[in-house]
Residue, then its C-alpha position, 0 to 999 in steps of 0.5 A: m155219466r157225462g161231464g155235464e151231469k157230473v157238474i150238476e151233481a157237484l153243484c147239488r152237493m154244494f147247494p143241497q137246498a137248490d131246485i133244478y130247472t131243465h127242459v126234459a128229465d127222465p126220472s129213471k135215469l137220474s142219480a140218487t143225488l139228483t132225485k133228492h132235489k125238486i126238478i121242474e121241467t120247462r114246457v118243452g118237457r110236455l111236448p110229444l116224445a120230448r124225452i127221446m127227441y128233445q134236440k128237435y125242439l131246440p128252436l122252442m127252448p129259448r122262449a121256454l127258458e124265458e117263461l120260467d118264473l124264478t121269483g124268490y131265488d137270489l142265486v141262479i147257476s146255469s150249466e150251459a152246453g145248449p140254451a140254458k143261460g137264457v133264463i131271466a133271473p130276478p133283479d136282485a139275484r146273481h146269475l153265474c153260468y158254468c159253460h161247457s161250450p157255446m152251442r157248437y152247432l151254431w158257431d164253430q161246428y155249424h157246417v160240420y153238423r149241417n153237412g152230417a144232418g138229414l135232409i130236413t134238418r139240413m134245410a131247416m138249419p139256415l132258416l133257424a140258425h141266424s135267429l138262434r145266434q142272435w138270441d145266444v149273444t143277447s142272452a149272454a148279456r143277462v149273465d153276471g159271470f161266466v165260468a168255462n170248463s177250460n181255457h179252450v172254451a174261455n177263448r170261444i166265449q170271448k170270441y162269440w159272446r165277447r165276455d171274459a170267463d174264469v176257468v174251472a175244470p169239471p169235477v173228476a172222481v179221481d178217488d175211483f181210480a188207482p194205479v196197479p203195481k208195475s208188475d201188473l202193467g200190460d203191453f197195450y195202448l187204450w181207447a176209452g170212451e164214446l166212439a164219436p166221429y169227432k173223437r177220431p177213433d178211425l185215426a187211432v185204429e188205422a194207426f195201430k194197425r200200421m204199427d202192429k201194436p196191441f190196442v184195446v178199444i172200450g166204448g160204443p155204440d155197437e154200430t161204430v164198433k162194427k165199422l171199425q172192426q172192418i179196418a182194424g188190425p189183428k192186434t186190436k181188441f174191441l170190448g164194447k161198452a164194458p162195465f166200470a170194473v173192466l174200464k178201471e182195470h184197463m186204465a190202470k194197466c195200459k201203456a198209455l191212453i190214446f186221445p186223438g180228438e179235440e175236446d172242450f175239456g176231456i175227463v177220460p185223460v184225467e181218469v187215466m192219469a188218476s190210474g197212474r198212466p200217461v196220455i198220448a193226445y192231439g195237442r189242441g183243446g182242453i187237453l192242454d189244461s190237463v196233460v203236462e207235456n213230457q211229464t204226464g203225456v205226449f202231444f201230436r200237433e197234426q190230426s193225422i195217422d202219421a203224426l199219431m204214429d210218430a207220437v207213439e214212437r216218441f213216447e216209447a223213446s222218452g221212457l214215459d211208459a215207465v213214468d212214476p204213477q204218482v206224478c200222474v196221480d198228483r196231476a189228476r188231483c188238480f181236477d177233483e171235486n174239491a178243486f171244482r168247488e173252490g173254483v166255483y166259490a171263488s167265481l161266485a165271490k166276485l159277483y157280490 
């Protein structure tokens, strides 16, 4: 389950009588927590092939949101990574937006997304992006209060929407993870999570080939695994999309998690710390909120192979590979669901 869905689940536990509005919902993929709630789709959900290509309907989403009738609600909480905050709340209602990120394909990552898109999308983006940006900024004024999932995102909210935001990290199921005895620790480093290009798995695989150190990669998709296998060294092992039990075991036994991408927050590093293990990460983005440098991890400041190799060397020289697991676990507990709940309630209290 992705971070945004975990946030929705946590909000549903906080507000068990809440209704859920969304553009598209696939009942077969919803958790038991979500299926207990009434779910209403916007008009986008009734369009052809909406469940498998809903992203293509982005230009229609603003109007679909504004057509929702929210009469009778006194509180609206939107979970924003796409255009969710644009709903029109009743006059006496409060609207709190929990923002995972302003739409990156409209703002800071616009050229990255456009350059990587197909021909038709690449041609359409300049025609659509300007009006979508205008709507994005205008709709931000409808929100009574913003909560960002990290300081990194709060800065982006201020830059693009000129709004201040509280910071409340997304909930992490830290109790699902636990350290293992020191005698059970392995000698490998770990990659865990989606092998998306922006996460820079290529950088990690190449670095560990050059260092000739054991490296385990858990994650997909399979096409990316095949590409990475072609550049990997003999001590790199690919497990694909492994079951949770396998993932959990490797998180608890690894020397450290390798995290070379820039994320808005990054749940996997917190899960690894909950497993008692430290993190070696690129020192930008939401990771600066979770990992404490030289206590629960090591940062490298340049997103390059040499910088990652240097960070691994510094990590091993520092003795952090023998860190007290409880130090990592205690840090991870700062991001459990109780912390999320308290943060959201505190932000809501400011609206009344």
